[in-house]
VOPAGU-2260 file (C-alpha; in pm, 1 decimal, decimal comma):
REM VOPAGU-2260
SITE   aa  ch    i         X         Y         Z
SITE  ARG   A    0    -968,1    1055,4    2879,7
SITE  ARG   A    1   -1156,5     850,1    2620,3
SITE  LYS   A    2    -836,0     764,4    2433,4
SITE  TRP   A    3    -659,5     659,7    2753,9
SITE  LYS   A    4    -953,1     431,4    2834,9
SITE  GLU   A    5    -940,0     278,4    2485,4
SITE  LEU   A    6    -565,4     225,6    2520,6
SITE  PHE   A    7    -607,1      55,1    2856,4
SITE  LEU   A    8    -876,8    -181,6    2725,9
SITE  TYR   A    9    -673,1    -251,2    2410,5
SITE  SER   A   10    -362,5    -337,2    2612,9
SITE  ARG   A   11    -549,4    -554,8    2862,6
SITE  ASP   A   12    -727,7    -748,0    2586,0
SITE  HIS   A   13    -410,3    -818,3    2391,1
SITE  MET   A   14    -211,4    -918,0    2696,9
SITE  LYS   A   15    -485,2   -1173,4    2770,1
SITE  LYS   A   16    -448,1   -1308,5    2417,9
SITE  ALA   A   17     -72,0   -1329,1    2460,5
SITE  ARG   A   18    -114,1   -1512,1    2790,8
SITE  PHE   A   19    -357,1   -1758,3    2628,0
SITE  ILE   A   20    -105,2   -1833,2    2350,1
SITE  LEU   A   21     167,9   -1873,1    2609,0
SITE  ASP   A   22     -43,8   -2122,6    2806,4
SITE  GLN   A   23    -108,1   -2329,0    2490,8
SITE  GLY   A   24     263,3   -2351,7    2418,9
SITE  ILE   A   25     462,7   -2255,4    2109,9
SITE  PRO   A   26     693,6   -2499,3    1924,1
SITE  LYS   A   27    1058,1   -2410,8    1971,1
SITE  ASP   A   28    1121,8   -2367,8    1597,7
SITE  ALA   A   29     806,5   -2162,5    1528,8
SITE  ILE   A   30     838,4   -1811,4    1389,5
SITE  MET   A   31     602,7   -1547,3    1530,0
SITE  CYS   A   32     501,6   -1303,0    1259,0
SITE  SER   A   33     254,1   -1022,0    1203,3
SITE  PHE   A   34     161,8    -890,8     859,1
SITE  TRP   A   35      76,0    -548,1    1007,1
SITE  ALA   A   36     255,5    -363,0    1286,0
SITE  GLY   A   37     -63,2    -344,8    1490,2
SITE  SER   A   38    -237,6    -589,4    1722,2
SITE  GLY   A   39     -37,4    -891,6    1609,8
SITE  ALA   A   40     294,8    -715,2    1659,9
SITE  PHE   A   41     189,1    -600,0    2006,6
SITE  ILE   A   42      91,3    -956,0    2106,4
SITE  ILE   A   43     427,1   -1088,7    1982,8
SITE  ALA   A   44     604,2    -820,6    2187,0
SITE  CYS   A   45     404,0    -928,2    2494,7
SITE  LEU   A   46     502,2   -1291,1    2435,0
SITE  LYS   A   47     866,5   -1185,7    2415,1
SITE  ARG   A   48     817,0    -988,7    2737,7
SITE  PHE   A   49     674,8   -1306,2    2898,8
SITE  GLY   A   50     996,2   -1489,8    2811,6
SITE  ILE   A   51     923,7   -1656,0    2475,1
SITE  LYS   A   52    1252,3   -1687,3    2283,0
SITE  ASN   A   53    1111,8   -1759,8    1935,5
SITE  LEU   A   54    1205,1   -1537,4    1642,8
SITE  GLY   A   55     946,9   -1259,0    1615,5
SITE  PHE   A   56     898,7    -993,7    1349,6
SITE  THR   A   57     643,5    -766,4    1188,6
SITE  ARG   A   58     597,2    -622,5     843,1
SITE  LEU   A   59     517,0    -250,6     814,2
SITE  HIS   A   60     316,7     -90,4     534,0
SITE  GLY   A   61     159,0     255,6     561,8
SITE  PHE   A   62    -103,1     322,7     829,1
SITE  ASP   A   63      86,9      93,7    1067,6
SITE  LEU   A   64     419,3     264,5     995,7
SITE  TYR   A   65     386,8     641,9     964,4
SITE  LEU   A   66     284,6     846,4    1268,9
SITE  TYR   A   67     141,0    1129,8    1062,0
SITE  GLY   A   68    -189,2    1117,4     876,2
SITE  ASN   A   69    -461,0     899,3    1025,9
SITE  ASN   A   70    -249,0     821,6    1333,8
SITE  GLU   A   71    -250,1    1185,4    1448,4
SITE  GLY   A   72     115,6    1167,1    1547,7
SITE  HIS   A   73      98,3     866,5    1780,2
SITE  ILE   A   74      80,3     485,2    1768,6
SITE  PRO   A   75      54,6     320,3    2113,1
SITE  TRP   A   76     340,9     109,6    2253,8
SITE  ARG   A   77     560,1     169,1    1950,1
SITE  LYS   A   78     900,3     162,3    2122,3
SITE  PHE   A   79     800,4    -136,9    2335,6
SITE  VAL   A   80     705,0    -335,4    2024,7
SITE  PHE   A   81    1012,1    -235,5    1826,1
SITE  LYS   A   82    1245,9    -313,4    2114,6
SITE  LYS   A   83    1105,3    -661,7    2174,3
SITE  LEU   A   84    1077,9    -786,9    1815,4
SITE  ASN   A   85    1380,3    -936,5    1640,6
SITE  TYR   A   86    1311,2    -774,1    1303,3
SITE  LEU   A   87    1111,4    -488,6    1156,4
SITE  LEU   A   88    1045,5    -549,7     786,9
SITE  PRO   A   89     900,2    -245,4     606,4
SITE  ILE   A   90     779,4    -306,0     252,0
SITE  SER   A   91     959,5       0,0     113,0
SITE  LEU   A   92    1298,2     169,6     131,5
SITE  HIS   A   93    1114,9     486,7     229,3
SITE  GLY   A   94     974,4     303,4     531,6
SITE  LYS   A   95    1325,1     198,7     634,6
SITE  HIS   A   96    1455,8     556,6     603,7
SITE  TYR   A   97    1155,5     691,6     795,6
SITE  LEU   A   98    1210,0     457,0    1091,5
SITE  ASP   A   99    1585,9     516,8    1095,7
SITE  ASN   A  100    1543,6     893,8    1101,0
SITE  PHE   A  101    1250,1     906,3    1341,5
SITE  TYR   A  102    1415,7     682,3    1600,6
SITE  ASN   A  103    1768,3     815,6    1542,3
SITE  TYR   A  104    1884,7     477,7    1405,6
SITE  ARG   A  105    1803,8     304,0    1735,3
SITE  PHE   A  106    1641,2      11,1    1552,5
SITE  SER   A  107    1838,3      37,7    1228,9
SITE  ASP   A  108    2018,7    -296,9    1259,7
SITE  LYS   A  109    1691,3    -487,2    1284,6
SITE  THR   A  110    1504,5    -282,9    1019,7
SITE  ILE   A  111    1528,6    -451,5     678,8
SITE  PRO   A  112    1317,0    -346,4     377,5
SITE  LEU   A  113    1163,5    -635,6     183,4
SITE  HIS   A  114     934,5    -558,5    -109,3
SITE  ILE   A  115     602,1    -730,0    -158,6
SITE  GLY   A  116     461,0    -785,6    -509,2
SITE  VAL   A  117     178,9    -905,1    -730,1
SITE  LYS   A  118     114,5   -1221,4    -922,4
SITE  ILE   A  119     269,2   -1189,5   -1267,3
SITE  ASN   A  120      79,4   -1334,1   -1561,3
SITE  LYS   A  121     115,7   -1283,2   -1932,5
SITE  ASN   A  122    -112,4    -983,5   -1902,5
SITE  LYS   A  123    -263,8    -841,0   -2215,7
SITE  LEU   A  124    -147,9    -490,9   -2313,5
SITE  ILE   A  125    -421,6    -249,7   -2421,0
SITE  ASN   A  126    -317,9      69,0   -2599,0
SITE  GLN   A  127    -482,9     397,5   -2509,7
SITE  THR   A  128    -742,9     514,5   -2761,5
SITE  ASN   A  129    -718,9     872,3   -2886,6
SITE  ASP   A  130   -1080,7     985,7   -2849,7
SITE  LYS   A  131   -1111,8     990,7   -2469,2
SITE  ASN   A  132    -888,1    1000,7   -2162,1
SITE  HIS   A  133    -995,9     719,3   -1929,7
SITE  ILE   A  134    -868,2     745,9   -1571,5
SITE  VAL   A  135    -903,8     457,0   -1325,0
SITE  SER   A  136    -866,9     446,7    -947,6
SITE  CYS   A  137    -897,1     151,0    -714,8
SITE  GLY   A  138    -930,8     141,6    -337,2
SITE  TRP   A  139   -1144,6     146,3     -25,6
SITE  VAL   A  140   -1379,3     444,5     -14,5
SITE  GLY   A  141   -1311,1     588,2     330,7
SITE  ASN   A  142   -1190,7     909,8     487,5
SITE  HIS   A  143    -821,7     867,6     414,2
SITE  LYS   A  144    -781,8     794,5      41,3
SITE  ASN   A  145    -911,1    1126,7     -96,1
SITE  ILE   A  146   -1133,8     961,8    -358,0
SITE  LYS   A  147   -1349,4    1273,5    -370,1
SITE  GLY   A  148   -1039,4    1470,0    -463,5
SITE  ILE   A  149   -1013,7    1275,1    -788,9
SITE  PHE   A  150   -1357,8    1389,9    -897,0
SITE  THR   A  151   -1284,6    1747,2    -790,4
SITE  ALA   A  152    -961,4    1753,2    -993,2
SITE  LEU   A  153   -1115,2    1607,7   -1309,8
SITE  MET   A  154   -1474,9    1731,1   -1306,3
SITE  ASN   A  155   -1425,6    2015,1   -1557,3
SITE  GLN   A  156   -1259,1    1798,8   -1823,7
SITE  TYR   A  157   -1479,0    1747,8   -2126,7
SITE  ASN   A  158   -1473,0    1405,6   -2296,1
SITE  TRP   A  159   -1284,6    1245,0   -2005,5
SITE  LYS   A  160   -1398,1     940,7   -1808,2
SITE  TRP   A  161   -1319,7     839,3   -1451,0
SITE  SER   A  162   -1387,6     486,6   -1325,5
SITE  HIS   A  163   -1345,2     384,7    -961,5
SITE  ILE   A  164   -1312,4      23,0    -846,9
SITE  GLY   A  165   -1394,2     -44,8    -483,0
SITE  ASP   A  166   -1655,2      38,2    -222,3
SITE  GLY   A  167   -1647,0     112,9     148,9
SITE  ASP   A  168   -1811,9     293,4     437,5
SITE  HIS   A  169   -1837,7     617,3     239,2
SITE  PHE   A  170   -1937,0     473,0     -97,8
SITE  GLU   A  171   -2293,4     609,3     -85,4
SITE  GLU   A  172   -2156,5     946,8      20,6
SITE  LEU   A  173   -1924,4     939,9    -281,3
SITE  LYS   A  174   -2219,1     863,2    -510,6
SITE  ASN   A  175   -2403,6    1167,3    -378,4
SITE  PHE   A  176   -2092,0    1381,9    -409,3
SITE  VAL   A  177   -2045,8    1311,4    -781,8
SITE  ASN   A  178   -2418,2    1326,6    -856,2
SITE  HIS   A  179   -2424,8    1678,0    -990,5
SITE  LYS   A  180   -2355,5    1838,2   -1324,0
SITE  SER   A  181   -1999,5    1813,5   -1451,7
SITE  ASN   A  182   -1820,4    1760,2   -1780,8
SITE  LEU   A  183   -1664,7    1438,6   -1651,4
SITE  GLU   A  184   -1816,8    1099,1   -1723,8
SITE  VAL   A  185   -1816,0     901,7   -1396,4
SITE  ASP   A  186   -1844,0     525,4   -1347,7
SITE  LEU   A  187   -1843,3     414,9    -983,5
SITE  ILE   A  188   -1798,6      44,5   -1044,6
SITE  GLY   A  189   -1787,6     -66,9    -682,7
SITE  LYS   A  190   -1635,0    -384,2    -549,5
SITE  LEU   A  191   -1484,6    -636,2    -793,8
SITE  SER   A  192   -1316,7    -969,7    -736,2
SITE  GLN   A  193    -948,9   -1005,7    -817,9
SITE  GLN   A  194   -1037,9   -1192,7   -1136,1
SITE  GLN   A  195   -1284,9    -921,4   -1238,1
SITE  ILE   A  196   -1024,1    -649,4   -1182,0
SITE  GLU   A  197    -774,6    -835,0   -1399,7
SITE  SER   A  198   -1038,2    -878,8   -1670,1
SITE  TYR   A  199   -1124,3    -508,6   -1654,4
SITE  TYR   A  200    -761,1    -407,7   -1695,4
SITE  SER   A  201    -718,9    -656,8   -1979,9
SITE  PHE   A  202   -1002,6    -528,4   -2195,9
SITE  SER   A  203   -1042,9    -158,3   -2109,5
SITE  PRO   A  204    -838,4     114,1   -2279,0
SITE  ILE   A  205    -702,0     311,1   -1981,4
SITE  THR   A  206    -496,7     629,7   -1996,2
SITE  CYS   A  207    -363,3     600,8   -1641,1
SITE  PHE   A  208    -424,1     482,5   -1287,5
SITE  LEU   A  209    -468,2     776,8   -1047,7
SITE  SER   A  210    -408,0     804,0    -672,6
SITE  LEU   A  211    -435,2    1131,9    -480,7
SITE  SER   A  212    -402,5     976,5    -136,6
SITE  PRO   A  213    -218,4    1191,2     121,6
SITE  ASN   A  214     -67,5     882,8     289,5
SITE  GLU   A  215      47,2     551,8     142,3
SITE  GLY   A  216     293,2     270,7     197,6
SITE  LEU   A  217     367,4      98,9    -132,9
SITE  PRO   A  218      24,7      29,1    -288,4
SITE  VAL   A  219     -46,3    -312,6    -436,7
SITE  SER   A  220    -326,9    -151,7    -639,9
SITE  MET   A  221     -62,8      42,7    -834,8
SITE  MET   A  222     145,0    -270,8    -893,2
SITE  GLU   A  223    -161,8    -452,4   -1025,8
SITE  ALA   A  224    -241,3    -177,7   -1274,4
SITE  MET   A  225     120,2    -151,0   -1386,2
SITE  SER   A  226     139,9    -526,2   -1443,1
SITE  PHE   A  227     -99,5    -455,6   -1732,3
SITE  GLY   A  228     123,1    -176,0   -1863,1
SITE  ILE   A  229     -96,4     102,0   -1720,5
SITE  PRO   A  230      99,4     414,1   -1615,4
SITE  VAL   A  231      34,5     563,0   -1270,8
SITE  VAL   A  232     -17,1     919,5   -1154,2
SITE  SER   A  233      33,7     942,0    -779,0
SITE  THR   A  234     107,9    1184,0    -501,2
SITE  ASP   A  235     467,8    1157,3    -382,5
SITE  VAL   A  236     393,1    1001,8     -43,6
SITE  GLY   A  237     532,8     698,9     139,4
SITE  GLY   A  238     714,7     461,7     -92,1
SITE  CYS   A  239     526,6     562,4    -408,6
SITE  ALA   A  240     842,6     709,8    -564,6
SITE  GLU   A  241     991,4     358,9    -564,1
SITE  ILE   A  242     728,0     243,7    -810,8
SITE  VAL   A  243     619,8     562,5    -993,4
SITE  THR   A  244     923,0     675,5   -1193,0
SITE  PRO   A  245     960,0     876,3   -1516,0
SITE  GLU   A  246     946,6     540,2   -1698,2
SITE  THR   A  247     623,2     425,5   -1530,6
SITE  GLY   A  248     417,0     738,4   -1463,9
SITE  VAL   A  249     409,3    1083,0   -1307,1
SITE  LEU   A  250     461,7    1183,6    -942,7
SITE  LEU   A  251     262,6    1475,4    -804,8
SITE  PRO   A  252     365,1    1688,7    -508,5
SITE  LYS   A  253     172,8    1606,8    -191,4
SITE  ASN   A  254      24,2    1956,3    -205,6
SITE  TYR   A  255     -81,2    1929,7    -569,3
SITE  THR   A  256    -324,4    2153,7    -753,7
SITE  ASN   A  257    -607,8    2035,8    -975,3
SITE  ASP   A  258    -415,6    2173,7   -1272,9
SITE  ASP   A  259    -120,4    1951,7   -1173,1
SITE  VAL   A  260    -345,5    1645,8   -1190,5
SITE  VAL   A  261    -489,9    1736,6   -1530,5
SITE  ALA   A  262    -141,2    1804,8   -1670,1
SITE  ALA   A  263     -13,1    1470,2   -1538,8
SITE  VAL   A  264    -298,2    1278,1   -1704,1
SITE  LYS   A  265    -232,2    1455,3   -2033,2
SITE  GLN   A  266     137,1    1371,7   -2002,4
SITE  CYS   A  267      52,1    1002,1   -1955,8
SITE  ALA   A  268    -178,4    1012,4   -2257,9
SITE  GLU   A  269     107,8    1136,2   -2473,5
SITE  LYS   A  270     404,6     954,8   -2322,4
SITE  PHE   A  271     256,8     609,4   -2258,1
SITE  ALA   A  272      22,4     554,0   -2553,3
SITE  SER   A  273     252,2     316,3   -2745,0
SITE  ALA   A  274     285,5     -55,6   -2689,2
SITE  GLU   A  275     661,3      -9,1   -2636,0
SITE  ALA   A  276     609,1     239,2   -2350,7
SITE  ARG   A  277     352,5      17,0   -2182,0
SITE  ASN   A  278     568,4    -287,8   -2223,3
SITE  ARG   A  279     846,4    -108,5   -2031,9
SITE  ILE   A  280     604,3     -48,9   -1744,8
SITE  GLN   A  281     511,0    -414,9   -1744,4
SITE  GLN   A  282     874,4    -522,1   -1746,6
SITE  PHE   A  283     949,9    -290,5   -1452,1
SITE  ILE   A  284     692,0    -472,2   -1243,3
SITE  ARG   A  285     819,4    -811,9   -1355,6
SITE  SER   A  286    1172,2    -718,2   -1252,3
SITE  ASN   A  287    1098,7    -552,3    -917,7
SITE  PHE   A  288     757,1    -652,8    -782,4
SITE  ASP   A  289     700,7   -1013,1    -886,9
SITE  ALA   A  290     531,0   -1175,4    -585,7
SITE  GLY   A  291     674,9   -1514,8    -675,8
SITE  LYS   A  292    1031,6   -1381,4    -652,1
SITE  ASN   A  293     987,3   -1137,0    -364,0
SITE  TYR   A  294     800,2   -1372,1    -133,5
SITE  GLN   A  295    1049,0   -1648,9    -199,9
SITE  GLN   A  296    1324,9   -1409,4     -92,1
SITE  PHE   A  297    1115,9   -1331,7     216,3
SITE  VAL   A  298    1077,3   -1701,9     303,4
SITE  ASP   A  299    1448,1   -1766,2     243,7
SITE  PHE   A  300    1533,1   -1477,2     477,4
SITE  LEU   A  301    1310,1   -1614,1     751,7
SITE  GLU   A  302    1445,0   -1967,8     723,0
SITE  GLN   A  303    1804,2   -1844,4     734,4
SITE  GLU   A  304    1745,4   -1613,0    1030,8
SITE  ASN   A  305    1544,4   -1872,2    1225,0
SITE  LYS   A  306    1819,9   -2128,5    1175,7
SITE  LYS   A  307    2073,6   -1882,1    1317,4
SITE  HIS   A  308    1834,7   -1789,6    1598,6
SITE  LEU   A  309    1790,8   -2154,0    1704,3
SITE  THR   A  310    2164,8   -2214,6    1719,1
SITE  ASP   A  311    2243,2   -1905,1    1929,7
């Protein structure tokens, strides 16, 4: 009953917003877009339902794409939104395959994967030192990223260090969780600016970037680390396999064991210690996830499709 009430209020509120936008008027050549397939996408679908003819699309990442995980098997008004929008643009090939299979290819013609990316600089490569394995993670400390699982997997490793960048609603809880005796050296850095993160990656010897999240799209945090030549250990979820390959890191099964995690870190320490190996990681990001290239392709796609849409 509570969820139905929330859904009713959500729908009523967003239909009011759509009606307000409709009353203000939308230029004929405007493109309606939503970065997430959530509230914005629903409002665009309502505008299309009200008769607006403008090109409308949404991007899809992780939490707004996959029904499992935090969505508990359901996202409201999904078919209504997908039917009304002109294009669905997931950021990974895995997202495209997931939508095609889940909806029996009903929306396949309008579902086009377009990668995002990170800003590419001449990032400094730091080689891994031999005296200590240094593992880094980066992300919001909430219920869904399994940050505690990193500590649990590594806590018995002597002469290892784990650093976490990022805070969140459960940051204090994480501090309390790791505040007991273990062999692992822990550094909960907290929130850093983008410039501070780049500086940290530039001057810190890092064995690997580690993610044990049970649900992901295609994480920008991994791309950022890899742009500095840092290998990634990640669970094989969402589109992670498109970025974590044998040349860039190690994929773990979704149902990994702590021994799997330790073995993967050791593998990175051996396989990706040289400047040549880390340069290959950096070049992979330059070739596939350069924001300058990928977003220009995205803009070109929109301009081309909007031009066709206006002439129909």
